[in-house]
C-alpha positions as CSV (number, residue, x, y, z in Angstrom):
1,X,-55.7,40.2,79.7
2,X,-55.3,38.0,76.7
3,X,-52.9,38.8,73.8
4,X,-55.8,40.5,72.1
5,X,-56.6,42.6,75.1
6,X,-59.9,41.0,75.9
7,X,-61.0,40.4,79.5
8,X,-61.2,36.8,80.6
9,X,-63.9,35.9,83.1
10,X,-64.0,32.6,84.9
11,X,-67.3,31.3,86.4
12,X,-68.3,28.0,88.1
13,X,-71.7,26.3,88.0
14,X,-73.1,22.9,88.3
15,X,-74.4,22.6,84.8
16,X,-73.7,24.6,81.6
17,X,-76.6,24.6,79.2
18,X,-75.8,25.8,75.6
19,X,-78.8,27.2,73.9
20,X,-81.5,29.5,75.3
21,X,-84.4,28.2,73.2
22,X,-87.5,26.8,74.9
23,X,-85.7,23.4,75.5
24,X,-82.6,24.9,77.1
25,X,-84.7,27.3,79.2
26,X,-87.1,24.6,80.3
27,X,-84.1,22.4,81.3
28,X,-82.6,25.3,83.3
29,X,-85.8,25.7,85.3
30,X,-86.0,22.0,85.9
31,X,-82.4,21.9,87.2
32,X,-83.1,24.8,89.5
33,X,-86.2,23.0,90.9
34,X,-83.8,20.1,91.6
35,X,-81.4,22.3,93.5
36,X,-78.6,22.5,90.9
37,X,-77.0,25.8,89.8
38,X,-77.1,26.4,86.1
39,X,-75.7,28.9,83.5
40,X,-77.3,29.2,80.1
41,X,-75.2,30.4,77.1
42,X,-76.7,31.7,73.9
43,X,-75.2,33.5,71.0
44,X,-78.3,35.6,70.4
45,X,-78.7,39.1,71.7
46,X,-82.4,38.6,72.7
47,X,-85.1,35.9,72.7
48,X,-86.1,35.3,69.0
49,X,-89.7,35.9,68.3
50,X,-91.7,32.7,68.0
51,X,-95.3,32.2,66.7
52,X,-97.9,31.2,69.1
53,X,-97.5,27.5,70.1
54,X,-101.0,26.3,69.4
55,X,-100.4,22.6,68.5
56,X,-98.5,21.2,71.5
57,X,-99.2,17.5,72.2
58,X,-101.4,16.6,75.1
59,X,-98.5,15.2,77.1
60,X,-96.5,18.4,76.7
61,X,-99.5,20.4,77.9
62,X,-99.7,18.2,81.0
63,X,-96.0,18.9,81.6
64,X,-96.5,22.6,81.3
65,X,-99.5,22.5,83.6
66,X,-97.4,20.5,86.1
67,X,-95.0,23.4,86.3
68,X,-97.7,26.2,86.3
69,X,-96.6,27.3,82.8
70,X,-100.0,27.4,81.1
71,X,-102.3,30.4,80.9
72,X,-105.4,30.9,83.1
73,X,-107.6,28.8,80.7
74,X,-105.0,26.1,80.1
75,X,-103.6,27.9,77.0
76,X,-100.0,27.5,75.9
77,X,-97.7,30.6,76.1
78,X,-97.7,32.9,73.1
79,X,-94.0,33.6,73.0
80,X,-92.2,30.4,74.1
81,X,-88.7,31.7,74.5
82,X,-89.7,34.8,76.5
83,X,-92.1,32.8,78.6
84,X,-89.6,30.1,79.5
85,X,-86.8,32.7,79.9
86,X,-88.8,34.5,82.6
87,X,-89.5,31.2,84.3
88,X,-85.8,30.2,84.2
89,X,-84.6,33.5,85.4
90,X,-87.1,33.7,88.3
91,X,-86.0,30.2,89.4
92,X,-82.4,31.5,89.7
93,X,-80.8,30.4,86.4
94,X,-78.1,32.6,85.0
95,X,-79.0,33.3,81.4
96,X,-76.1,34.9,79.4
97,X,-76.5,36.1,75.9
98,X,-74.2,37.2,73.1
99,X,-71.8,34.4,73.9
100,X,-70.8,32.1,71.1
101,X,-69.4,28.7,72.2
102,X,-65.8,28.2,70.8
103,X,-64.5,25.2,72.7
104,X,-65.4,22.3,75.0
105,X,-62.9,20.4,77.2
106,X,-64.1,17.3,79.0
107,X,-62.2,15.7,82.0
108,X,-63.2,13.0,84.4
109,X,-64.5,15.5,86.9
110,X,-65.8,18.5,85.0
111,X,-66.5,20.1,81.6
112,X,-65.1,23.5,80.6
113,X,-66.8,25.7,78.0
114,X,-65.1,28.5,76.3
115,X,-67.2,31.2,74.7
116,X,-66.5,34.5,73.0
117,X,-68.6,37.6,73.7
118,X,-68.4,41.4,73.2
119,X,-66.1,41.8,76.2
120,X,-63.8,38.9,75.4
121,X,-63.4,35.3,76.4
122,X,-65.6,33.7,79.1
123,X,-64.7,30.3,80.5
124,X,-67.2,28.3,82.5
125,X,-66.4,25.2,84.4
126,X,-69.3,22.9,85.4
127,X,-69.8,19.3,86.4
128,X,-71.9,18.7,83.2
129,X,-72.7,20.4,80.0
130,X,-75.9,20.0,78.0
131,X,-76.2,20.9,74.3
132,X,-79.7,22.3,73.6
133,X,-78.5,24.3,70.6
134,X,-80.5,22.8,67.8
135,X,-80.0,20.3,64.9
136,X,-76.8,22.1,63.8
137,X,-75.5,21.8,67.4
138,X,-72.2,23.5,68.0
139,X,-71.7,21.3,71.0
140,X,-72.0,18.2,68.8
141,X,-69.5,19.7,66.3
142,X,-67.0,20.6,69.0
143,X,-67.2,17.2,70.6
144,X,-66.9,15.3,67.3
145,X,-70.5,14.2,67.5
146,X,-69.5,11.9,70.3
147,X,-71.4,11.6,73.6
148,X,-68.6,12.1,76.2
149,X,-69.7,11.0,79.7
150,X,-70.2,14.6,81.1
151,X,-71.8,16.0,77.9
152,X,-75.5,15.4,77.2
153,X,-77.9,16.6,74.5
154,X,-81.6,17.5,74.5
155,X,-84.1,18.6,71.9
156,X,-83.0,18.7,68.3
157,X,-79.4,18.6,69.3
158,X,-80.0,15.0,70.5
159,X,-81.4,13.8,67.2
160,X,-79.9,13.5,63.8
161,X,-83.1,14.5,62.0
162,X,-86.0,16.7,63.1
163,X,-89.1,14.7,63.8
164,X,-91.9,15.0,61.3
165,X,-95.4,16.2,62.2
166,X,-94.4,19.3,64.2
167,X,-93.3,17.2,67.1
168,X,-89.8,18.6,67.6
169,X,-90.8,21.1,70.3
170,X,-92.9,18.4,72.1
171,X,-90.0,16.0,72.2
172,X,-87.5,18.7,73.3
173,X,-89.6,19.9,76.2
174,X,-90.2,16.3,77.3
175,X,-86.5,15.7,77.1
176,X,-85.8,18.6,79.4
177,X,-88.3,17.5,82.0
178,X,-87.0,13.9,81.9
179,X,-83.4,15.0,82.2
180,X,-83.7,17.9,84.6
181,X,-84.4,16.1,87.8
182,X,-82.1,13.2,87.0
183,X,-79.1,15.5,86.3
184,X,-79.9,17.6,89.4
185,X,-79.8,14.4,91.4
186,X,-76.5,13.5,90.0
187,X,-75.1,16.9,90.8
188,X,-76.4,16.8,94.3
189,X,-75.0,13.4,94.9
190,X,-78.1,11.3,95.6
191,X,-78.8,9.8,92.2
192,X,-79.1,6.0,92.4
193,X,-77.0,3.9,89.9
194,X,-78.4,4.0,86.4
195,X,-80.7,7.0,87.0
196,X,-78.9,9.4,84.6
197,X,-78.4,6.6,82.0
198,X,-82.2,6.1,82.0
199,X,-82.6,9.5,80.3
200,X,-81.0,8.2,77.1
201,X,-82.9,4.9,77.3
202,X,-86.3,6.5,77.9
203,X,-86.0,9.3,75.4
204,X,-84.7,7.1,72.6
205,X,-87.7,4.9,73.0
206,X,-90.0,8.0,73.0
207,X,-88.4,9.1,69.7
208,X,-89.0,5.7,68.2
209,X,-92.7,5.9,69.1
210,X,-93.3,9.3,67.4
211,X,-94.0,8.1,63.9
212,X,-96.7,5.7,65.0
213,X,-98.2,8.4,67.2
214,X,-98.3,10.8,64.3
215,X,-100.1,8.3,62.1
216,X,-102.7,7.5,64.8
217,X,-103.3,11.0,66.0
218,X,-106.0,12.0,63.4
219,X,-108.1,9.1,64.6
220,X,-107.8,9.8,68.4
221,X,-110.5,11.7,70.3
222,X,-109.5,15.2,71.5
223,X,-109.0,15.3,75.3
224,X,-108.2,18.3,77.5
225,X,-104.7,18.3,79.1
226,X,-104.3,15.6,81.7
227,X,-107.8,14.0,81.3
228,X,-107.9,10.2,80.9
229,X,-110.7,8.2,79.2
230,X,-111.9,6.4,82.3
231,X,-110.7,4.2,85.1
232,X,-107.5,2.2,84.7
233,X,-106.4,-0.7,86.9
234,X,-103.5,0.1,89.2
235,X,-101.1,-2.1,87.2
236,X,-101.9,-0.2,84.0
237,X,-100.8,3.1,85.7
238,X,-97.2,1.9,86.1
239,X,-94.9,3.9,83.8
240,X,-97.8,6.3,82.7
241,X,-98.0,9.9,83.7
242,X,-100.2,10.5,86.7
243,X,-103.7,11.2,85.5
244,X,-105.5,14.4,86.2
245,X,-107.6,14.2,89.3
246,X,-109.1,16.7,91.7
247,X,-108.4,15.6,95.3
248,X,-109.1,16.9,98.8
249,X,-106.0,17.3,100.9
250,X,-105.6,17.9,104.7
251,X,-105.0,21.6,103.9
252,X,-108.6,22.0,102.9
253,X,-108.8,23.2,99.3
254,X,-109.2,20.9,96.4
255,X,-105.9,20.3,94.6
256,X,-105.2,18.7,91.2
257,X,-102.6,16.0,90.8
258,X,-100.7,18.3,88.3
259,X,-100.5,21.1,90.8
260,X,-98.9,18.6,93.3
261,X,-96.0,18.2,90.9
262,X,-95.1,21.9,90.8
263,X,-92.5,21.8,93.5
264,X,-90.4,19.5,91.3
265,X,-90.1,16.7,93.8
266,X,-91.2,13.1,93.9
267,X,-94.7,12.5,95.2
268,X,-96.1,9.7,97.3
269,X,-99.9,10.0,97.1
270,X,-101.8,8.1,99.7
271,X,-105.4,7.6,98.7
272,X,-106.6,5.3,101.5
273,X,-105.1,6.9,104.6
274,X,-102.4,4.3,105.3
275,X,-100.0,5.5,108.1
276,X,-97.5,2.8,107.2
277,X,-96.8,4.6,103.9
278,X,-95.7,7.8,105.6
279,X,-93.5,5.8,108.0
280,X,-91.9,3.9,105.1
281,X,-91.2,7.1,103.1
282,X,-90.0,9.3,105.9
283,X,-86.3,8.6,105.3
284,X,-86.8,10.0,101.7
285,X,-88.7,13.1,102.8
286,X,-86.0,15.4,101.4
287,X,-86.8,14.2,97.9
288,X,-90.4,12.9,98.1
289,X,-93.4,14.8,99.3
290,X,-96.1,12.7,101.1
291,X,-99.7,13.7,100.5
292,X,-102.8,12.0,101.9
293,X,-105.8,12.9,99.7
294,X,-109.3,11.8,98.9
295,X,-111.4,12.2,95.7
296,X,-113.5,15.3,95.6
297,X,-117.0,14.7,97.1
298,X,-119.5,13.7,94.6
299,X,-117.0,13.2,91.8
300,X,-117.5,10.1,89.6
301,X,-114.8,7.4,89.8
302,X,-111.7,8.6,88.0
303,X,-108.5,7.0,86.7
304,X,-107.1,6.6,90.2
305,X,-110.2,4.7,91.5
306,X,-109.3,1.5,93.2
307,X,-105.7,2.5,93.8
308,X,-104.4,2.7,97.3
309,X,-101.3,4.8,96.6
310,X,-98.9,5.9,93.8
311,X,-95.3,6.9,93.8
312,X,-94.6,9.6,91.2
313,X,-91.3,10.8,89.8
314,X,-90.7,14.6,89.6
315,X,-91.4,14.4,85.9
316,X,-94.9,13.0,86.5
317,X,-94.4,9.3,85.7
318,X,-95.8,6.7,88.1
319,X,-93.1,4.2,89.3
320,X,-95.0,2.2,92.0
321,X,-98.7,1.6,92.8
322,X,-100.5,-0.1,95.6
323,X,-103.9,-1.7,94.8
324,X,-105.0,-1.6,98.4
325,X,-103.6,-0.6,101.8
326,X,-100.4,-2.6,101.2
327,X,-97.0,-0.9,101.1
328,X,-95.2,-3.9,99.7
329,X,-92.1,-3.0,97.6
330,X,-92.4,0.7,98.4
331,X,-88.9,1.0,99.9
332,X,-87.4,-0.8,96.9
333,X,-89.1,1.6,94.5
334,X,-87.9,4.6,96.6
335,X,-84.4,3.3,96.5
336,X,-84.5,2.6,92.8
337,X,-85.7,6.1,91.8
338,X,-84.6,8.3,94.7
339,X,-81.4,6.7,95.9
340,X,-80.1,5.9,99.4
341,X,-82.2,7.6,102.1
342,X,-80.7,10.4,104.1
343,X,-78.1,11.5,101.5
344,X,-79.9,14.7,100.6
345,X,-80.4,18.1,102.4
346,X,-82.6,18.7,105.5
347,X,-85.8,16.7,105.3
348,X,-89.0,18.2,104.1
349,X,-92.5,16.8,104.6
350,X,-95.6,18.0,102.8
351,X,-96.4,19.4,99.4
352,X,-96.4,23.0,100.7
353,X,-92.9,22.9,102.2
């Protein structure tokens, strides 16, 4: 008991997320997909009502589709916090409300968060802490607006001003998906050098591109989520999100490329039936699913036409392509994005594992 008679509770988790808005809850679900334990703290008593999210950017809609978070007709969720809250909780995240953050202590090995709730003080010790608590971030205030090595920020908490054009939620959800798998990799011990640092680099660049995108958006054609404008050469696919395509897999039914991302793992998609690719990727089978697939019969050439294979990060970005049956540089790309082989849990193989 403390001197005020409150009960002190001590919990341990891999990652403490502060803020149970859409960004914090999306991040919690992503961390759970990557195998990290996560506790979410929020000072609110219940999810705050939100208006229907009817103006999400196409890329955000692709991300939600890649996690099975869109409605049956590809519509966004009506109540964002409740929707993501249910997903985070079903994935195993521990969401705790009515807890107000009062202190953050950072050491070389862990971060300790102190929060005050109705039953007293709660102290949580995790390997990392992520502030997803908005533009007036308590985490930022308590850490002196610095970026200590084990404290990260996502969403509005990561930016000094809210983006114009209604893009704050888009950027925040994209932050969460970019960070989630990288932070889980760091927690689980297989992250290659520089992987976690790439979160800051990539998302800062994305933030800088927003003003130009907003200016150009009225002049762009409307495209359904995940649909490209035509065929792209393999080299042009590098760094882009994997385009939407309907493919036939060995399991029989047609699958979409976005559905293949739902397990939250990397994806090596073989489009020409090259057995050398499976052999090369087998040591990373605990982190990368291998899928051999063909275009749907009778379908016109799509964005993946002429590509032999693609390696896709868990967040949907393509990091390696093969223009033909060649597997050149595949092991190098696997090492760069998925670390040293054999450092993860028991190996898995296909997309359904």
